[in-house]
All heavy atoms as TSV, in Angstrom:
chain	resi	resn	atom	element	x	y	z
A	1	MET	N	N	-63.142	50.117	42.307
A	1	MET	CA	C	-62.845	51.173	41.535
A	1	MET	C	C	-62.750	50.882	40.087
A	1	MET	O	O	-61.935	49.983	39.738
A	1	MET	CB	C	-61.505	51.854	41.968
A	1	MET	CG	C	-61.177	53.073	41.195
A	1	MET	SD	S	-59.775	53.801	41.994
A	1	MET	CE	C	-58.981	54.619	40.759
A	2	THR	N	N	-63.540	51.377	39.268
A	2	THR	CA	C	-63.567	51.101	37.804
A	2	THR	C	C	-63.078	52.307	37.013
A	2	THR	O	O	-63.186	53.504	37.443
A	2	THR	CB	C	-64.987	50.760	37.294
A	2	THR	OG1	O	-65.917	51.915	37.461
A	2	THR	CG2	C	-65.659	49.667	38.043
A	3	ILE	N	N	-62.423	51.913	35.930
A	3	ILE	CA	C	-61.829	52.915	34.962
A	3	ILE	C	C	-62.700	52.918	33.712
A	3	ILE	O	O	-62.864	51.867	33.171
A	3	ILE	CB	C	-60.362	52.575	34.710
A	3	ILE	CG1	C	-59.578	52.689	36.020
A	3	ILE	CG2	C	-59.734	53.528	33.684
A	3	ILE	CD1	C	-58.200	52.105	35.842
A	4	GLU	N	N	-63.139	54.048	33.280
A	4	GLU	CA	C	-63.874	54.216	32.120
A	4	GLU	C	C	-63.019	53.933	30.876
A	4	GLU	O	O	-61.869	54.264	30.855
A	4	GLU	CB	C	-64.628	55.540	32.080
A	4	GLU	CG	C	-65.613	55.864	32.987
A	4	GLU	CD	C	-66.257	57.122	32.801
A	4	GLU	OE1	O	-66.442	57.478	31.686
A	4	GLU	OE2	O	-66.659	57.827	33.714
A	5	ALA	N	N	-63.576	53.284	29.922
A	5	ALA	CA	C	-62.988	53.064	28.593
A	5	ALA	C	C	-62.762	54.405	27.986
A	5	ALA	O	O	-63.555	55.233	28.000
A	5	ALA	CB	C	-63.647	52.063	27.735
A	6	PRO	N	N	-61.598	54.500	27.256
A	6	PRO	CA	C	-61.331	55.727	26.499
A	6	PRO	C	C	-62.432	55.907	25.350
A	6	PRO	O	O	-63.003	55.008	24.881
A	6	PRO	CB	C	-60.008	55.493	25.850
A	6	PRO	CG	C	-59.275	54.526	26.638
A	6	PRO	CD	C	-60.505	53.559	27.155
A	7	GLU	N	N	-62.657	57.158	25.045
A	7	GLU	CA	C	-63.778	57.514	24.111
A	7	GLU	C	C	-63.249	57.243	22.765
A	7	GLU	O	O	-61.953	57.274	22.468
A	7	GLU	CB	C	-64.028	58.998	24.238
A	7	GLU	CG	C	-65.136	59.443	23.358
A	7	GLU	CD	C	-65.375	60.971	23.515
A	7	GLU	OE1	O	-64.715	61.622	24.366
A	7	GLU	OE2	O	-66.345	61.339	22.907
A	8	VAL	N	N	-64.103	56.759	21.746
A	8	VAL	CA	C	-63.756	56.478	20.414
A	8	VAL	C	C	-64.602	57.423	19.554
A	8	VAL	O	O	-65.884	57.414	19.799
A	8	VAL	CB	C	-63.986	54.911	19.952
A	8	VAL	CG1	C	-63.802	54.728	18.493
A	8	VAL	CG2	C	-63.020	54.123	20.886
A	9	LYS	N	N	-63.914	58.120	18.683
A	9	LYS	CA	C	-64.658	59.060	17.781
A	9	LYS	C	C	-64.392	58.709	16.339
A	9	LYS	O	O	-63.296	58.523	15.986
A	9	LYS	CB	C	-64.211	60.564	17.970
A	9	LYS	CG	C	-64.654	61.137	19.379
A	9	LYS	CD	C	-64.192	62.547	19.532
A	9	LYS	CE	C	-64.577	63.042	20.951
A	9	LYS	NZ	N	-64.094	64.408	21.100
A	10	VAL	N	N	-65.443	58.459	15.572
A	10	VAL	CA	C	-65.272	58.190	14.169
A	10	VAL	C	C	-65.372	59.510	13.406
A	10	VAL	O	O	-66.234	60.290	13.594
A	10	VAL	CB	C	-66.364	57.240	13.670
A	10	VAL	CG1	C	-66.218	56.950	12.181
A	10	VAL	CG2	C	-66.392	55.894	14.458
A	11	ILE	N	N	-64.324	59.761	12.642
A	11	ILE	CA	C	-64.256	61.018	11.983
A	11	ILE	C	C	-63.903	60.840	10.441
A	11	ILE	O	O	-63.657	59.688	9.977
A	11	ILE	CB	C	-63.091	61.833	12.516
A	11	ILE	CG1	C	-61.699	61.128	12.423
A	11	ILE	CG2	C	-63.372	62.235	13.955
A	11	ILE	CD1	C	-60.473	61.940	12.879
A	12	ASP	N	N	-64.155	61.946	9.556
A	12	ASP	CA	C	-64.059	61.779	8.256
A	12	ASP	C	C	-62.840	62.422	7.595
A	12	ASP	O	O	-62.687	62.629	6.406
A	12	ASP	CB	C	-65.249	62.234	7.417
A	12	ASP	CG	C	-65.633	63.769	7.665
A	12	ASP	OD1	O	-64.849	64.395	8.534
A	12	ASP	OD2	O	-66.632	64.267	7.172
A	13	THR	N	N	-61.916	62.884	8.488
A	13	THR	CA	C	-60.541	63.391	7.985
A	13	THR	C	C	-59.384	62.632	8.617
A	13	THR	O	O	-59.605	61.974	9.597
A	13	THR	CB	C	-60.502	64.944	8.340
A	13	THR	OG1	O	-60.552	64.958	9.815
A	13	THR	CG2	C	-61.692	65.736	7.845
A	14	PHE	N	N	-58.288	62.777	8.027
A	14	PHE	CA	C	-57.049	62.199	8.523
A	14	PHE	C	C	-56.174	63.022	9.358
A	14	PHE	O	O	-55.364	62.612	9.996
A	14	PHE	CB	C	-56.196	61.638	7.322
A	14	PHE	CG	C	-56.823	60.408	6.738
A	14	PHE	CD1	C	-57.456	60.454	5.545
A	14	PHE	CD2	C	-56.460	59.087	7.270
A	14	PHE	CE1	C	-58.064	59.211	5.064
A	14	PHE	CE2	C	-56.990	58.030	6.784
A	14	PHE	CZ	C	-57.692	57.940	5.591
A	15	ARG	N	N	-56.569	64.253	9.525
A	15	ARG	CA	C	-55.981	65.254	10.497
A	15	ARG	C	C	-57.009	65.799	11.407
A	15	ARG	O	O	-58.019	66.238	10.969
A	15	ARG	CB	C	-55.329	66.368	9.667
A	15	ARG	CG	C	-54.609	67.284	10.533
A	15	ARG	CD	C	-53.458	68.012	9.612
A	15	ARG	NE	N	-52.854	69.197	10.236
A	15	ARG	CZ	C	-51.735	69.020	11.047
A	15	ARG	NH1	N	-51.235	67.963	11.393
A	15	ARG	NH2	N	-51.293	70.027	11.615
A	16	ILE	N	N	-56.709	65.857	12.679
A	16	ILE	CA	C	-57.781	66.133	13.725
A	16	ILE	C	C	-57.056	66.931	14.786
A	16	ILE	O	O	-55.862	66.683	15.154
A	16	ILE	CB	C	-58.440	64.925	14.330
A	16	ILE	CG1	C	-59.510	65.282	15.173
A	16	ILE	CG2	C	-57.545	63.990	14.977
A	16	ILE	CD1	C	-60.883	65.757	14.567
A	17	ALA	N	N	-57.751	67.882	15.314
A	17	ALA	CA	C	-57.308	68.655	16.551
A	17	ALA	C	C	-58.003	68.106	17.697
A	17	ALA	O	O	-59.140	67.891	17.678
A	17	ALA	CB	C	-57.599	70.164	16.374
A	18	CYS	N	N	-57.252	67.895	18.788
A	18	CYS	CA	C	-57.900	67.466	20.070
A	18	CYS	C	C	-57.496	68.327	21.171
A	18	CYS	O	O	-56.302	68.641	21.307
A	18	CYS	CB	C	-57.335	65.925	20.459
A	18	CYS	SG	S	-58.162	65.219	21.897
A	19	ASP	N	N	-58.477	68.669	21.950
A	19	ASP	CA	C	-58.212	69.514	23.169
A	19	ASP	C	C	-58.869	68.877	24.432
A	19	ASP	O	O	-58.975	69.603	25.468
A	19	ASP	CB	C	-58.704	70.964	23.011
A	19	ASP	CG	C	-60.156	71.084	22.727
A	19	ASP	OD1	O	-60.902	70.098	22.887
A	19	ASP	OD2	O	-60.623	72.234	22.403
A	20	GLY	N	N	-59.267	67.703	24.374
A	20	GLY	CA	C	-59.851	66.953	25.517
A	20	GLY	C	C	-61.342	67.278	25.611
A	20	GLY	O	O	-62.165	66.634	26.257
A	21	GLY	N	N	-61.886	68.311	24.910
A	21	GLY	CA	C	-63.286	68.574	24.909
A	21	GLY	C	C	-63.877	68.920	26.238
A	21	GLY	O	O	-65.175	68.901	26.426
A	22	GLU	N	N	-63.194	69.271	27.317
A	22	GLU	CA	C	-63.699	69.650	28.570
A	22	GLU	C	C	-63.571	70.971	28.996
A	22	GLU	O	O	-63.513	71.400	30.124
A	22	GLU	CB	C	-62.920	68.728	29.587
A	22	GLU	CG	C	-63.011	67.306	29.544
A	22	GLU	CD	C	-64.330	66.648	29.758
A	22	GLU	OE1	O	-64.959	67.243	30.671
A	22	GLU	OE2	O	-64.641	65.716	29.149
A	23	GLY	N	N	-63.503	71.901	28.041
A	23	GLY	CA	C	-63.275	73.360	28.250
A	23	GLY	C	C	-62.009	73.647	28.982
A	23	GLY	O	O	-60.953	73.095	28.665
A	24	SER	N	N	-62.006	74.152	30.100
A	24	SER	CA	C	-60.907	74.467	30.987
A	24	SER	C	C	-60.316	73.357	31.585
A	24	SER	O	O	-59.245	73.291	32.185
A	24	SER	CB	C	-61.186	75.550	32.034
A	24	SER	OG	O	-62.112	75.123	32.862
A	25	LEU	N	N	-61.153	72.152	31.710
A	25	LEU	CA	C	-60.559	70.921	32.277
A	25	LEU	C	C	-59.875	70.105	31.196
A	25	LEU	O	O	-59.498	68.963	31.574
A	25	LEU	CB	C	-61.774	70.245	32.983
A	25	LEU	CG	C	-62.294	71.026	34.111
A	25	LEU	CD1	C	-63.554	70.136	34.568
A	25	LEU	CD2	C	-61.479	71.297	35.144
A	26	GLY	N	N	-59.767	70.534	29.993
A	26	GLY	CA	C	-59.277	69.652	28.933
A	26	GLY	C	C	-57.750	69.694	29.002
A	26	GLY	O	O	-57.169	69.737	29.934
A	27	HIS	N	N	-57.129	69.672	27.721
A	27	HIS	CA	C	-55.597	69.682	27.669
A	27	HIS	C	C	-55.305	70.651	26.599
A	27	HIS	O	O	-56.127	71.101	25.822
A	27	HIS	CB	C	-55.146	68.327	27.470
A	27	HIS	CG	C	-55.627	67.590	26.283
A	27	HIS	ND1	N	-55.290	67.957	24.942
A	27	HIS	CD2	C	-56.478	66.517	26.117
A	27	HIS	CE1	C	-55.819	67.126	24.110
A	27	HIS	NE2	N	-56.559	66.167	24.719
A	28	PRO	N	N	-54.037	70.918	26.354
A	28	PRO	CA	C	-53.580	71.860	25.277
A	28	PRO	C	C	-54.070	71.292	23.979
A	28	PRO	O	O	-54.009	70.022	23.799
A	28	PRO	CB	C	-52.121	71.826	25.405
A	28	PRO	CG	C	-51.721	71.486	26.800
A	28	PRO	CD	C	-52.895	70.583	27.152
A	29	ARG	N	N	-54.489	72.152	23.014
A	29	ARG	CA	C	-54.907	71.578	21.598
A	29	ARG	C	C	-53.709	71.091	20.894
A	29	ARG	O	O	-52.673	71.873	20.924
A	29	ARG	CB	C	-55.468	72.695	20.854
A	29	ARG	CG	C	-55.881	72.321	19.530
A	29	ARG	CD	C	-56.678	73.313	18.777
A	29	ARG	NE	N	-57.942	73.468	19.525
A	29	ARG	CZ	C	-59.112	73.778	18.985
A	29	ARG	NH1	N	-59.130	73.763	17.680
A	29	ARG	NH2	N	-60.143	73.794	19.754
A	30	ILE	N	N	-53.793	69.942	20.438
A	30	ILE	CA	C	-52.777	69.348	19.644
A	30	ILE	C	C	-53.360	68.829	18.380
A	30	ILE	O	O	-54.530	68.451	18.278
A	30	ILE	CB	C	-51.949	68.202	20.310
A	30	ILE	CG1	C	-52.939	67.010	20.706
A	30	ILE	CG2	C	-51.291	68.714	21.481
A	30	ILE	CD1	C	-52.285	65.755	21.212
A	31	TRP	N	N	-52.524	68.766	17.265
A	31	TRP	CA	C	-53.008	68.239	16.030
A	31	TRP	C	C	-52.421	66.869	15.827
A	31	TRP	O	O	-51.226	66.522	16.062
A	31	TRP	CB	C	-52.453	69.155	14.872
A	31	TRP	CG	C	-53.238	70.324	14.824
A	31	TRP	CD1	C	-52.968	71.517	15.398
A	31	TRP	CD2	C	-54.543	70.583	14.188
A	31	TRP	NE1	N	-53.872	72.524	15.249
A	31	TRP	CE2	C	-54.852	72.015	14.490
A	31	TRP	CE3	C	-55.432	69.830	13.402
A	31	TRP	CZ2	C	-56.023	72.546	13.970
A	31	TRP	CZ3	C	-56.453	70.507	12.967
A	31	TRP	CH2	C	-56.783	71.710	13.200
A	32	LEU	N	N	-53.352	65.897	15.473
A	32	LEU	CA	C	-53.028	64.527	15.211
A	32	LEU	C	C	-53.207	64.111	13.725
A	32	LEU	O	O	-54.233	64.548	13.164
A	32	LEU	CB	C	-53.849	63.555	16.126
A	32	LEU	CG	C	-53.744	63.845	17.625
A	32	LEU	CD1	C	-54.852	63.143	18.358
A	32	LEU	CD2	C	-52.380	63.499	18.144
A	33	GLN	N	N	-52.284	63.313	13.154
A	33	GLN	CA	C	-52.378	62.859	11.705
A	33	GLN	C	C	-52.652	61.427	11.939
A	33	GLN	O	O	-51.737	60.717	12.375
A	33	GLN	CB	C	-51.078	63.156	11.066
A	33	GLN	CG	C	-51.075	62.765	9.628
A	33	GLN	CD	C	-52.032	63.692	8.772
A	33	GLN	OE1	O	-52.080	64.862	8.987
A	33	GLN	NE2	N	-52.614	62.959	7.762
A	34	ILE	N	N	-53.712	60.984	11.339
A	34	ILE	CA	C	-54.037	59.517	11.263
A	34	ILE	C	C	-53.152	58.857	10.235
A	34	ILE	O	O	-53.333	59.301	9.011
A	34	ILE	CB	C	-55.550	59.273	11.019
A	34	ILE	CG1	C	-56.318	59.848	12.354
A	34	ILE	CG2	C	-55.837	57.744	10.863
A	34	ILE	CD1	C	-57.871	59.692	12.090
A	35	PRO	N	N	-52.488	57.842	10.524
A	35	PRO	CA	C	-51.746	57.195	9.385
A	35	PRO	C	C	-52.719	56.512	8.489
A	35	PRO	O	O	-53.646	55.826	8.892
A	35	PRO	CB	C	-50.849	56.100	10.200
A	35	PRO	CG	C	-50.806	56.585	11.529
A	35	PRO	CD	C	-52.156	57.281	11.844
A	36	THR	N	N	-52.563	56.732	7.159
A	36	THR	CA	C	-53.460	56.182	6.137
A	36	THR	C	C	-53.448	54.687	6.090
A	36	THR	O	O	-54.489	54.060	5.653
A	36	THR	CB	C	-53.270	56.807	4.856
A	36	THR	OG1	O	-51.863	56.607	4.397
A	36	THR	CG2	C	-53.497	58.238	4.777
A	37	GLU	N	N	-52.398	53.947	6.478
A	37	GLU	CA	C	-52.341	52.574	6.413
A	37	GLU	C	C	-52.988	51.959	7.704
A	37	GLU	O	O	-53.438	50.749	7.498
A	37	GLU	CB	C	-50.908	52.113	6.233
A	37	GLU	CG	C	-50.057	52.325	7.441
A	37	GLU	CD	C	-49.457	53.789	7.535
A	37	GLU	OE1	O	-49.623	54.545	6.597
A	37	GLU	OE2	O	-48.697	54.074	8.486
A	38	ARG	N	N	-53.018	52.626	8.757
A	38	ARG	CA	C	-53.708	52.055	9.869
A	38	ARG	C	C	-55.142	52.484	10.201
A	38	ARG	O	O	-55.905	51.710	10.641
A	38	ARG	CB	C	-52.862	52.506	11.211
A	38	ARG	CG	C	-53.198	51.711	12.458
A	38	ARG	CD	C	-52.292	51.979	13.564
A	38	ARG	NE	N	-52.197	53.464	13.870
A	38	ARG	CZ	C	-51.233	53.945	14.719
A	38	ARG	NH1	N	-50.347	53.145	15.291
A	38	ARG	NH2	N	-51.071	55.290	14.831
A	39	GLY	N	N	-55.474	53.722	9.937
A	39	GLY	CA	C	-56.717	54.312	10.086
A	39	GLY	C	C	-57.249	54.778	11.432
A	39	GLY	O	O	-58.429	55.138	11.579
A	40	TRP	N	N	-56.367	54.855	12.353
A	40	TRP	CA	C	-56.700	55.369	13.807
A	40	TRP	C	C	-55.492	55.869	14.392
A	40	TRP	O	O	-54.336	55.598	14.081
A	40	TRP	CB	C	-57.386	54.250	14.616
A	40	TRP	CG	C	-56.544	53.112	14.865
A	40	TRP	CD1	C	-56.440	51.978	13.983
A	40	TRP	CD2	C	-55.539	52.862	15.896
A	40	TRP	NE1	N	-55.526	51.047	14.614
A	40	TRP	CE2	C	-55.026	51.605	15.703
A	40	TRP	CE3	C	-55.229	53.501	17.049
A	40	TRP	CZ2	C	-53.970	51.049	16.553
A	40	TRP	CZ3	C	-54.251	53.004	17.782
A	40	TRP	CH2	C	-53.747	51.806	17.711
A	41	ILE	N	N	-55.745	56.763	15.550
A	41	ILE	CA	C	-54.741	57.217	16.326
A	41	ILE	C	C	-55.242	57.476	17.624
A	41	ILE	O	O	-56.486	57.726	17.831
A	41	ILE	CB	C	-54.003	58.537	15.663
A	41	ILE	CG1	C	-52.696	58.925	16.276
A	41	ILE	CG2	C	-55.074	59.689	15.750
A	41	ILE	CD1	C	-51.870	59.869	15.496
A	42	VAL	N	N	-54.453	57.480	18.765
A	42	VAL	CA	C	-54.878	57.845	20.032
A	42	VAL	C	C	-54.188	59.121	20.518
A	42	VAL	O	O	-53.064	59.257	20.386
A	42	VAL	CB	C	-54.486	56.568	21.037
A	42	VAL	CG1	C	-54.758	57.047	22.359
A	42	VAL	CG2	C	-55.193	55.394	20.558
A	43	CYS	N	N	-55.023	60.021	21.089
A	43	CYS	CA	C	-54.535	61.223	21.681
A	43	CYS	C	C	-53.570	60.848	22.895
A	43	CYS	O	O	-53.990	60.222	23.825
A	43	CYS	CB	C	-55.573	62.160	22.176
A	43	CYS	SG	S	-54.993	63.614	22.955
A	44	PRO	N	N	-52.381	61.406	22.926
A	44	PRO	CA	C	-51.463	61.029	24.135
A	44	PRO	C	C	-51.847	61.735	25.470
A	44	PRO	O	O	-51.387	61.306	26.477
A	44	PRO	CB	C	-50.177	61.581	23.569
A	44	PRO	CG	C	-50.439	62.675	22.643
A	44	PRO	CD	C	-51.712	62.202	21.901
A	45	TYR	N	N	-52.755	62.743	25.304
A	45	TYR	CA	C	-53.215	63.373	26.570
A	45	TYR	C	C	-54.401	62.670	27.110
A	45	TYR	O	O	-54.435	62.387	28.390
A	45	TYR	CB	C	-53.609	64.855	26.395
A	45	TYR	CG	C	-52.354	65.702	26.252
A	45	TYR	CD1	C	-51.927	66.164	24.917
A	45	TYR	CD2	C	-51.710	66.343	27.285
A	45	TYR	CE1	C	-50.901	67.032	24.889
A	45	TYR	CE2	C	-50.570	67.225	27.236
A	45	TYR	CZ	C	-50.230	67.611	25.972
A	45	TYR	OH	O	-49.208	68.443	25.829
A	46	CYS	N	N	-55.483	62.505	26.355
A	46	CYS	CA	C	-56.778	62.027	26.929
A	46	CYS	C	C	-57.147	60.651	26.592
A	46	CYS	O	O	-58.254	60.145	26.935
A	46	CYS	CB	C	-57.897	63.024	26.516
A	46	CYS	SG	S	-58.224	63.070	24.774
A	47	ASP	N	N	-56.357	59.989	25.782
A	47	ASP	CA	C	-56.513	58.608	25.352
A	47	ASP	C	C	-57.648	58.397	24.407
A	47	ASP	O	O	-58.193	57.270	24.281
A	47	ASP	CB	C	-56.638	57.600	26.473
A	47	ASP	CG	C	-55.324	57.437	27.251
A	47	ASP	OD1	O	-54.243	57.694	26.648
A	47	ASP	OD2	O	-55.267	57.094	28.480
A	48	CYS	N	N	-58.382	59.524	24.003
A	48	CYS	CA	C	-59.409	59.351	22.881
A	48	CYS	C	C	-58.925	58.786	21.696
A	48	CYS	O	O	-57.810	59.202	21.210
A	48	CYS	CB	C	-59.971	60.725	22.688
A	48	CYS	SG	S	-61.393	60.689	21.545
A	49	LYS	N	N	-59.503	57.846	21.208
A	49	LYS	CA	C	-59.182	57.129	19.936
A	49	LYS	C	C	-59.983	57.676	18.819
A	49	LYS	O	O	-61.200	57.722	18.740
A	49	LYS	CB	C	-59.446	55.600	20.102
A	49	LYS	CG	C	-58.904	54.824	18.899
A	49	LYS	CD	C	-59.171	53.352	19.190
A	49	LYS	CE	C	-58.325	52.409	18.127
A	49	LYS	NZ	N	-58.402	51.089	18.495
A	50	PHE	N	N	-59.243	58.207	17.804
A	50	PHE	CA	C	-59.891	58.670	16.606
A	50	PHE	C	C	-59.761	57.661	15.444
A	50	PHE	O	O	-58.677	57.211	15.200
A	50	PHE	CB	C	-59.256	60.062	16.204
A	50	PHE	CG	C	-59.455	61.192	17.160
A	50	PHE	CD1	C	-58.451	61.339	18.192
A	50	PHE	CD2	C	-60.525	61.926	17.133
A	50	PHE	CE1	C	-58.679	62.375	19.157
A	50	PHE	CE2	C	-60.741	62.856	18.036
A	50	PHE	CZ	C	-59.838	63.159	19.138
A	51	VAL	N	N	-60.879	57.295	14.899
A	51	VAL	CA	C	-60.968	56.342	13.794
A	51	VAL	C	C	-61.586	56.918	12.540
A	51	VAL	O	O	-62.537	57.558	12.608
A	51	VAL	CB	C	-61.744	55.076	14.276
A	51	VAL	CG1	C	-61.865	54.130	13.056
A	51	VAL	CG2	C	-61.216	54.414	15.552
A	52	HIS	N	N	-60.745	56.775	11.537
A	52	HIS	CA	C	-61.252	57.343	10.223
A	52	HIS	C	C	-62.541	56.463	9.711
A	52	HIS	O	O	-62.463	55.126	9.900
A	52	HIS	CB	C	-60.189	57.315	9.095
A	52	HIS	CG	C	-60.584	58.138	7.894
A	52	HIS	ND1	N	-61.291	57.412	6.868
A	52	HIS	CD2	C	-60.427	59.438	7.542
A	52	HIS	CE1	C	-61.608	58.373	5.938
A	52	HIS	NE2	N	-61.104	59.533	6.328
A	53	LYS	N	N	-63.623	57.014	9.219
A	53	LYS	CA	C	-64.767	56.458	8.925
A	53	LYS	C	C	-64.541	55.190	7.967
A	53	LYS	O	O	-65.317	54.213	7.941
A	53	LYS	CB	C	-65.770	57.319	8.326
A	53	LYS	CG	C	-65.359	57.927	6.978
A	53	LYS	CD	C	-66.540	58.824	6.409
A	53	LYS	CE	C	-66.030	59.279	5.143
A	53	LYS	NZ	N	-67.133	60.071	4.427
A	54	ASP	N	N	-63.560	55.222	6.969
A	54	ASP	CA	C	-63.262	54.127	6.160
A	54	ASP	C	C	-62.625	52.990	6.790
A	54	ASP	O	O	-62.706	51.890	6.252
A	54	ASP	CB	C	-62.297	54.579	5.044
A	54	ASP	CG	C	-62.911	55.605	4.160
A	54	ASP	OD1	O	-64.106	55.814	4.160
A	54	ASP	OD2	O	-62.107	56.401	3.391
A	55	PHE	N	N	-62.154	53.092	8.112
A	55	PHE	CA	C	-61.620	52.008	8.797
A	55	PHE	C	C	-62.383	51.595	9.976
A	55	PHE	O	O	-62.071	50.577	10.704
A	55	PHE	CB	C	-60.192	52.421	9.369
A	55	PHE	CG	C	-59.193	52.535	8.184
A	55	PHE	CD1	C	-59.041	53.649	7.676
A	55	PHE	CD2	C	-58.228	51.485	8.030
A	55	PHE	CE1	C	-57.964	53.983	6.603
A	55	PHE	CE2	C	-57.365	51.711	7.061
A	55	PHE	CZ	C	-57.191	52.934	6.347
A	56	GLU	N	N	-63.544	52.126	10.136
A	56	GLU	CA	C	-64.388	51.731	11.222
A	56	GLU	C	C	-64.902	50.420	11.315
A	56	GLU	O	O	-64.667	49.660	12.435
A	56	GLU	CB	C	-65.724	52.708	11.275
A	56	GLU	CG	C	-66.706	52.418	12.514
A	56	GLU	CD	C	-67.886	53.266	12.410
A	56	GLU	OE1	O	-68.136	53.779	11.370
A	56	GLU	OE2	O	-68.632	53.205	13.436
A	57	PRO	N	N	-65.201	49.636	10.286
A	57	PRO	CA	C	-65.597	48.237	10.356
A	57	PRO	C	C	-64.374	47.440	10.681
A	57	PRO	O	O	-64.584	46.356	11.424
A	57	PRO	CB	C	-65.987	47.975	8.802
A	57	PRO	CG	C	-66.431	49.248	8.223
A	57	PRO	CD	C	-65.529	50.153	8.919
A	58	ALA	N	N	-63.333	47.675	10.337
A	58	ALA	CA	C	-62.078	46.906	10.747
A	58	ALA	C	C	-61.633	47.064	12.121
A	58	ALA	O	O	-61.135	46.155	12.730
A	58	ALA	CB	C	-60.850	47.321	9.787
A	59	ILE	N	N	-62.038	48.226	12.732
A	59	ILE	CA	C	-61.630	48.465	14.160
A	59	ILE	C	C	-62.565	47.861	15.028
A	59	ILE	O	O	-62.310	47.402	16.168
A	59	ILE	CB	C	-61.397	49.964	14.406
A	59	ILE	CG1	C	-60.410	50.496	13.495
A	59	ILE	CG2	C	-61.107	50.301	15.821
A	59	ILE	CD1	C	-59.109	50.102	13.592
A	60	SER	N	N	-63.885	47.897	14.766
A	60	SER	CA	C	-64.965	47.445	15.614
A	60	SER	C	C	-64.836	45.833	15.920
A	60	SER	O	O	-64.401	45.024	15.511
A	60	SER	CB	C	-66.271	47.635	15.045
A	60	SER	OG	O	-66.445	49.013	14.761
């Protein structure tokens, strides 16, 4: 049994809404604020990692 790696999305804002992206199979919409000193945040529901475009080279 294998577990898929969480999705990583590169975005250009520090505030993002996440609903799981699965329509009725997703999760409640929540708003996440990316810390400006870290440059990324993980959704507590779906484990999707949101990375601000300015921090993408440091995360990769």
